[in-house]
N, C-alpha and C positions, 0 to 999 in steps of 0.2 A: 595710722601707720603709714610711712612713705613707701611706695613701690617704684621700682626703676622700669622704664620702658624704654625700648629700642624702636624707633620709628623709622618706616621705611617709604620709598616711592613706589615700590612694586612688591607684589607677593613673593616673587622669585628671589628678590633681594633678602626678603625675610626668611624664606627657607634656607638660602646659602648660608646666612648667618647663623640660623639655628643649628644647622649641621656642623659648622666650625667651631661653635662655641661648646656643644655637646662634645665633638671630638677632643677639645681641649681639656674636658674634664669639668667644666663648669656648668652651673645650673642655667637653664632656659626654658621657658615655657610660652609657646605659641598663644596669643591672647588677642582678642579684639581690642582695637586701638581706643582707647578713651576719648569722647569727643572733645573733652575739655583740653586735650593736647593737640589734635590734629584731625583733620578729615582725609588724611593720605590714605593709601590703598586698603585699608581696613584691618590688617594685622600688625601686630607690634609683638615684641618678646619681653616679657617679663624676666628680669635679672635681678641677681643679688647685687646690693650697694657695693660690697667689698671686690666685686668682679669687675666693675666699671672702667677701672684703668686697664687691666688685662685686656678686656673685651675692645677697648679702643686701639691698644697696641695689636691685637690680632687682626682687626679690621684693616688696619693700615698695612700690616705685613702682608695680608693676604688679598689686598685690594678688594674689600668687600663694603659696598655702598650702603650707607645709611644716612638718615636726614639728621637725627640728632638721638642723644640719650637724655631722658628728662624724669626726673622724679615727680609723683604726684601723691600728695596726702590723700588717700581714698582708701575706703574699706574694701576689703578682698571679698569677692562674692564668688565661689567655686562654680556656681551655675553659670555666670557670665564671663569670666576670666580664663577660661579654656575653650579650646576649640575640642571636640571629641567625636 
């Protein structure tokens, strides 16, 4: 199954995007960044594929920095894919 991750340069950028996406009523989950995608700051956001275009618009409107949004066909592991 393909999962969509938003990648960031900094932890602060990730948290800002998380708050904005949640405030807009969309799903987002803070997750460790899969190493297959990047060795960036370490956190990413898991988002729903159907929200990707809205999230890009939100980021542009609110000047929220991110590296990219990328899909990865990987198995979801609830023990690894969340901070808690």
